[in-house]
N, C-alpha and C positions, 0 to 999 in steps of 0.2 A: 457189267455191273448191274444189269437189270434183273439178274437172277433167273432168266428164262433163256432157253436156246432159241435161235432164230427160227422163224416159222413163216411160210409164205402168206399166212393170214395176218401177219403183223405189219403195222404201218411204221415206216421209218420216219422218225421225227426227233429233233434234239431233246435231250433230257430237259425237264422242267417245263416243257410245252405240251406234254401228253395230256390228253383229255381223260380225266378220272372217270371210271365207271360208276363212281358214287355221285349221284345227284345230291347237290348241297341240301335241298329241303329234306330229302329222305334221310340223308346222313345225319342231320342235326335234329330230326324229328324222332329219332330212335328213343325208345323208353330209357329213362335214366337208370343209373345203378340203384337198386333197391337199398333201403336203409333200415336198420334196427328191426330185423324180423323177430316175431314172437308168435306163439300159439295162444289162442284164447278159445276155450270150449272146443279144442281140437282143430280149429281152423287157422290157417296161416294168415297173419297180418304183417304188414310192413309199410314203411313210408316211401313215397315216391315224389320226386320233383317232376310235375307234369309238363313235359316239353311244349305241348300245344296250349298250355294255359300260363305262359310266361313264367314257368318254373314254380308255380304254386305248389306247396308241399302238402300232400294229402295222405290220409290213412287209406290203404288198400286192403281188401280182404279177398282171399282166394278160397273158393268153395272146395269141397272134397272132389267135385267133378272137374276142377281146374278152371272154373269161371272166375274172372276178375271183376271186382266191384269197388267203386270209390265210395267211401263212407263219409268223406268230409264235404259238406256243401260248398258250392262255388265261392261264397262270400268269405270263407275261412281259409287261413293259411297257417299251417303248423310250423311256424318259424319264429325266431327271436332275434332281437337286436343286441342282446347282452354281449359286451366286449366287441361289438360290431360284427364279429365273425359268426356268432350264434352257435348252432349245433342242436343237440337233442333237447327238446323242451316239452316232453309229454311223459306220462306214465299211466299205468292202469291201477285203479283203485276199485277192486271188485269188478263189476261190469261197467264201470265208468272210465271212459277215456278222459283224462284231465290234460289240458294243453294250453300253451301260450299262443294267442292269436297275433299275427304279425302286425296287422294294421293298427290295432289299438293297445297292444301290450297287455290285454286283460287275460285272466285265466278263465277258461270255459270247461264245462264238463259235458260229455255226450254219453248217453246210455247205449251201449253196444248190444244189449240183450234184446232190444226192440227189433222186430223183423219186418221186412227184409233189409231195410236200409239203416237201422239204428234211429234213435230219436234225434231231433235237431239239437245242436249245442246250445247250452244255456250259460249265461255269464255267472261267474262266482265272485270275482273281485269288482270293486267299484269302477265306474267309468273314469277315464283320465280327466283331470282338471287342467287348470292353467299350468304352464311350465312343462318341464320334461316328464313325460309319463314313465311309470315303472314298467319293466319287462322282466321276464323270468326265464330261467334255464335249469337244467339238471334236476327235473322234478323227481322226487323220491316218495313213494307212498308209505303212510303209517296207518295200517289197517285198524289198530286198536283205538286210534284217535279220530278215524275217518277224516284224515287230513293229509296234506303233502308238505314236504320240505323242499325248498327251492333256493337257488341263488337269485337274488333280486338286485337289479341295477336300477337306481332311481336318482332323481335330482334333489339336492338339498335346497334350502331357502335361497341360496345364492345361485342356483341353477347348475351347480357342479355335480357331476355324477358320482355315485358312491355305491359300494357293494354291501350286501348283508346276506346272511343265511336267515331265511324266514320260514315260518309255519303258516300254511293257508288252510283254514278250517273249511270243510265242505259240508258239515252237518248242521251248522248253526243257522239261525234265522236270517242273519245278514247275508250269508252265502246263498241262501235260497232266493233272496231278493236281488241277487247280483250286486250286492253292496259290501262284500267282505273286504276286510282290511288285513293285510298280512301282519303277523306278529313277529317282530325281530327276535331271533334266537341268539345270534352271534353277530357282532359288528366290531369295527375298530381297525381291521386290516384293510389294505387297499383292494385286495381281490380274493375271491373265494371260488372253489370248484369242487366237484366230485363228492357231495354228501353221500355217505354210505351208512346204512343201518345194520346192526347185528340181527341175526335171525330172530331173536326174541324181542327185538325192537326196543331194547333198553339202553343201547349205546349208539352214539352217533360219531362217525369219523368224517373228517373233511381235509381238504388242502387249502392253504392260504399262502399269500406272498405279498410283498410290498415293493413299491418302486425303490430303487431304479431297476430291479431285477425282473426279468421275464420268468414265467413258471419253470421253464426248462433250464434256467440259470441257477436259481436258488428258491426253494419253497419249503414250507413246513407241513408236517403231518400232525394233526391234532385230533384228540378224542375227548368225549365228554359223556357223562350219563345223561340220558334224555329224561327230562322231568315227566312224571306220570300225568300231569295236566299241562295245558298250554301256558307256558311261562318261559321267560328268558333263561338261557343257560348261564350260570354264574361260575361254574367250576370246570375249567378246561385244562387238559393235560397235553402238553406239547411232547410228542414222541420223537420227531425228527426235526432238527433245526440247526444243522451244521452249515457253516459257511461253505459255499461251493458245492452244495448237495441239492439235487432236484428230485422231487417225488412225483409219481403219477400212478394211475391205475390202482387206487386204494379200494379195498373192500374186505368184508369179513368172510373167512372160510367157514367159521362157526362162531358161537358166542364168545369163545376165548381166544381165537386166532385172527389177527388182523393182518392181511397180506397187502403188500404194496410193491411197486417197482421203483428202483432208484438208480441213479448214477452219481458219481462224485469226482471232484478233482483229487481227492485223497483216498487212500485205502485200496488202490488197485482196482477200482470199479469203473472202468471206462465205458462199459456198455450198460444199457438198461437191464438190470437183473432183479430177480424176485427176492424179497425179504419177508420174514414173518416176525410179527411182534406178539409175544405171549407173556403175560404176567410180568411186565416190566422189562423183559429182555427181548432184544432184536437179534435175529440170526439170518445170515445170508443163505439163500436156497440154491440159486443157480450161478454158474460161472463158466459159460461156454461160448462167449463171443457172439451170441445172438442178441438182437434187440427185441426185448419183450415189451418195451414201452414206446411212446412217441411223444413228440412235443405237443403241449396243450395249446392248440390253436382254436379248437372248437370243443364244445361240451359233448359229453356222452360217449367218448371213446371207450370201447369195451373190448379188451384183448385177452380176457381170461374168464373162465367160469368154473365153479366148483363141480366136480363129478362125484366125489366120495369123501369120506373123512380124511383121506390122505392123498387125494389126487385132484388136480385141476387140469382143464384143457387150456392151453395158452397158445397165442400166435407168436411165432419166433421168426425174425426176419434177418436177412443179410442181402448182399448185392445180387445174389442169384434169385431171390424171391422170398416168399413166405410159406410157412407150413404150420400145421397144427400139431402140437406135441402134448402128450400126457406128461405132466410134471409131478413127481413124487415129492410131497412136502417134507417128509422126514429125511430123505437122502439127497434130494436134488437131481436124482436120476431122471432121464427123459426117455420117452418112447414115441414113435410116430403114430399119429392118429389119421392124418390126411395130409397130402402134399401135392406139389405140382402147381401152386398158385403163384401168380405175379404179386398178388396182395390179397389179404382177407381181413375181415373185421366184423363187428356187430354180433359177437357171440351171445347166445341166450340158451337157457335150459328150460324145458317146459315144466309145468307144475308137478307132474308126476316124477320128474327127474330122470326120465329114460330116453330123452331125445335132446340132442345138441343141434342148434341152428346157427348158421353163420353165412355171411355174404362172401362169396369167392369170386375173384377177378383173375382173368387169364390173359396170356399174351396173344393167343390165337383165336379166341371166341369171346362172346359177350359174358357179362356177369351172371351169376347164378346165386340163388339161395339154396344151400345144401343142408341136408339133414343126416345126422349120424345116429343110428339106433344104438344106444349105449348098452343094450342087452345083447344084441346079436353082433354088433360091430359093423353092420352093413351101412353103406352111405349112398345117397342118391340126391339128384337135383330135384327140388320140389317147386322151383320157379326159375325160369330163364328170362332175362331181360333181352332187349334187342341186341343183335350181335354187331351193330355198328356198320353193317354193309348190306343194303338191300340187294335183291337179285340184279345181276348185271347181264341180262340176256342169257345166252347159252352157257356162259362160263361165270362161275362165282368169282368174286374178287380174290386174288391171291395175296394174302396178307404178307406184309413185310415183317419178318420175325426179328425182334430186337436182339442185338448181340451185345452182351455186357463187355464194357471196356474198363480197364484200369491203366492209366497212362501216366508217364512221368511229368512232373511239373518243373519249371525252371529253377526252383529253389531246392530241388532234390527230393521232394516229397512225391505223393501220388494222389491223383484225382480220379473220379469215376464218372461213367456216362453209359448210355445205351445208344447203339448205332443201328439205324434202320436203312438198309440199302433200298434203292428204287425197286418197285414191284408193280408191273402192269402187264398182263398177258397179251394185251392188244397192240403193244408198241415195242419197238426196238430203237436204240439210238444209233447214229452213224458210227461206223467202225473207228476206233482210235480216239473216241471221245469219253470224257468222264462226267459224272453228274454234278450239278450244282449242289451245294450243301446248305441246308437250313438248320441253324443252331436254335434250339428251343431251351429257354431258361425258365425254371419254375419260380414261383413267388415265395414270399415269406420274409426274408430269404431262408429262414429256418424251416424249409419244407423239403420235399424230395420228389424225384421222378422215380416211377416204378416201371416194370415191364408190361403193365396191364394194357390191354387193347384200348387205344385212344383214337377216336374217329379222326381228329384233325391231323395227327401224325400219319395215320394211314392214308388220309386224303392227299397230303403232300407227297408221300412215297409213291402213290399211284399217278401223280402228276410228273413223276420222274426226278424228284429230289431225293438225295440222301439226307437223312435227318439225324442230327446229333442231339440227344436229350441229356443235358449236363446236370450232374450232381456235384457242383463245385464245393470246395471246402466251406463249411457253414451249413451244409445239408444234413438232415437227420438220416439215420440208418447206418452210420459208419462209426458209431461211438462218440462219446462226449468230447474227446480231444479234437476230433475232426470237426464236430459241430461248433465248438467254442473257438476254433481257429479263426473264425471270421471277426470276432470281437476286436475292435480297434483297426480292422483291416478291410471293412466293407468298402467296396469300390476299388479295391486293390487286388487281393488274391482271387476274388471271384472273377474279376475281369481277366487276370492272367491265366487262371485255370481254363477259361473259355478259349483264350488264344492258344494255349498249349494243346488243347484238344483238337483244334483246327489244324495246327501244325503237325500233330501226330498223324492225323488221317491223310494230310497232304504228303507227308514223308512216305507213307505206305502206299501211295498211288491210288487212293480210294475215292478221291474227290477232285473236282476242278477248283484249284485254289484261287482262280480268278473270278469265280462265281460263288461267293459266300454271302448268305443272308442270315439275319438273326431276328427272332421274335420273342416277346415275353410281355408279361403283364405285372403290374404292381411293382414289387421289388425286382421281379424279372424284367420289367420295363426299365427300371433304373439300371440294371445290368446291361440291357440293350444300349441305352444312351452312353453309359460309361465305356463299354467296349468300343462303340463307334467313335468316341472321342479320344480314347487311349490308343487304339490300333486302327486308325482311319483307313490305311491302305489295305487292310485285311478284308474289308467288306465292300459289297456292291449295293446293298440295300438293307433296310430294316423296317420292322413293324413294332410299334410301342403301344401297348394297351394300358391305359390309365397308369402311366409310369411316372417316376419321380425325377424331375430335372433339376430342382432347386432344393437342396437339403435345408436351407435357411427357412424357406417357405413351409416346408414340411414340419420343421421343428416348431414353428409358430402355431400351426393349425391342426396338427395331428390329433387323433382321438385318444382317449384316456388310456386304453389298454396298452398302446404303444407309445405312451407319452415320453418315456425315458429310453426307449429302445434305440432310437437313432443315436443318442449320445454314446451309448455303450458300443454300438456297431462302429461308429466313427472314431471313438476313443478320445472324445473331447466334450466337455459340458457346454451346452449352448448358452451363449452370452449375448442377450439382445442389445446390450450397450455397445458392443463392438461389431455386431453383425446386422443391426438395423440400418436403415437409410440407404442412400445411393452409393455409398463407398464402403462396403463391408471389408473387414480386415483381410487382406489377401493372404496372410500367413495362416489363417484359420483353415482347419481341415474341412469345415462346412463349405468354404469357398473352393478350396483346391479339389474337392471331390464332387462338386456340383457340376453336372454336364453343361448347365446353361452358361457357365463362365468359361467354357472351352469350346463353344460351338463353332468357333472359327477353324477348329481342327477337323471337324466333321467333313467328309469328302464324298458322301454318297446320298442318294435320295432316301427319304424317311416318310413313313405314313404313321399317323397318330390317331388313336381312338380314345374317346373319353365319355363316360356317363355323367350326366348333369346332376344326378342325385348321389354321387359318390361322396361318402363322408370320410373314407379312409385316405384316399388320394383325391382331394377335391379338384374341380375343373381348373382352378387357377394354376395348378402345377403344369398341366398339359398346355394351357394357353401361353405360359411363359416360354415353353420350349418352341411352340409354333412361331411366336413372335421373334425369337432369336434366329430360327431357321430363315424366316423371311428377311430379317435384317442382314443376314450373311449370304443371301442369295443361293441357299441350298434348296434344290427341288424337294418339295414336300407336299403332303396332303393332310389336312386336319379334319376329323369327323367327330361331331358330338351327337349324343343320343339322349333324348328326353326320357324320363322315367326309368333310367338305368342307374344302378349303383355300382358297387365295387365287384365286378364280375358280371358279365351280361347274362340276363335271364330270358329276355324276350326272344322268341324264335325269329321274328323279323329282324331284330338287331344282329343276332348271331349269323344269320344268312347274309345280311347286307355287309357286315364287316368282313366276313370271309371272302365274299365276292370281290370287294374292293381291294383287300390285301392280295389276293391271287392275281387280279388284273395288274396291280402295281408291280409285283415281282415279275410277271410275264413280260411286261413292257421293258423292264430292265434287261431281261435275258435276250429279248429280240434285238434291242439296241446294241448289246455287247456282241451278238452274233454278226450284226451288220458291220461293226467296227473291225471284227476279226477277218 
């Protein structure tokens, strides 16, 4: 199972106890995947989460000689809190970088023409006052007004957060003093995203949606004429607003054609396909079972760019990976532009219109920014991130290559995953033994696992684990019906899909079914707890990162973006009258599917990790689980980290948590070995 023939230079040791050639600090210090590449005055720019600076997001510039330079001063972080998950929160307006700063939520501008480092950022919007400060995302430049449009999330007089589309003037006297106030263009809906301008900057399109729906459930596409001066939009035209239809990736191909990607419960549109709206008519462009869109968890997702009057470049995905296609707008025909990626995103075209940039991620090497010359058709890597594996002495790390799986579920359907066999050229396992399995569950739960090189999965594979990366039903990438299948069934079919994947591998003789571990964070942490309590004899240990143990607590304190999400996933409206207090209604799904009420079923050790600044899954949820484990006499370890939110960013935290998790699992493997 190791994937390597026996060698006299290999050390014999049980699976799961191999020493990885990847030093944890080196592994986790690798440069992050670059984001949002673009050309400015011919030079490559992109954003990077700086691993050695606690994940601070900065603008990087690469000179023509290949030298990298950080343009964002240390006290600034190009990140936003909008909808908690954030995303793209910058744009270029001429030579000015305009961005949202994470610490104060203010808009800043930085002159990139100043050499060599650019000018220091200057504030545009006023300093935050008392109460909840505003923050901004999806910045879109309006050159003719010397302004930007943005999604603004702010608190009202009662402290409740609300969304609006706003215009931020950069030319006025107030902006020069750092005292600018955004002008509200559009408000009234619960959420906004994806403002897009027509090339002549006379029309504005955007997406909006209301509770109880998430944007991938049901959303609206709206368009309006943009006033010639700064004033509120009063005449909006809703282009798409059907029940059970979701829209994403909206943008103008030209002044007359608005493109968007959509899927629907009706009309035979199960996958995210392209549509074009022209002169009051909407026409479907693609119909080929590729996913051209993705669920809106973060701002700034960009999966297509205009190439010519009749063509666009678009990312098309399926279970095998993603590729770039040229899509003909008149016929819907496609032709390959570039392929062989585990995933790709961040498309941009330079000002001259002759170069396409994108971020490419691979199964067997680190991420790249690639360039396609649209005149010659030649493609090359213009920047390579760290490959996730530093030198390991004479031999480089032999990566475990992901194997796509489609396996049967107990209800006669099909679920998907990626399987990674153990891989370490320095070790071999004793004859006749099989590797332990580590099940990895993504968050969301409306997210997805891809085949892209992931340091942690490779780390565990080099320790001698087989890894199963599950895309349970509810995951994106497999059509709307597959994604929506989780509604009303959260905590049920995701858990059984995990169990069915384990049983599938055990039946094929690829794993030691007596040594199965599981790890996950956020909604993946909930899946960990749910699987451990539903199938307690299937697992020998688990790791839960900022996971959800009590759905009642989550419903009471969850943030606004996901305020109604739990209700729809569970299939029951939260009723505080029956679920508050010491004796919540046992018939409620919020009780029956909350792992804290079934902790007596859990039969294996568990390690828990939690950030104290987490607003999505606050510490109270993990503390409840730890208390239940202690009360039931289950071996556990609970670790909290200061100054960490939802998803750990500090290098010291990431190293410490991985060390503790690895030690926790290794102790279980050793104990099981002694028992055998």
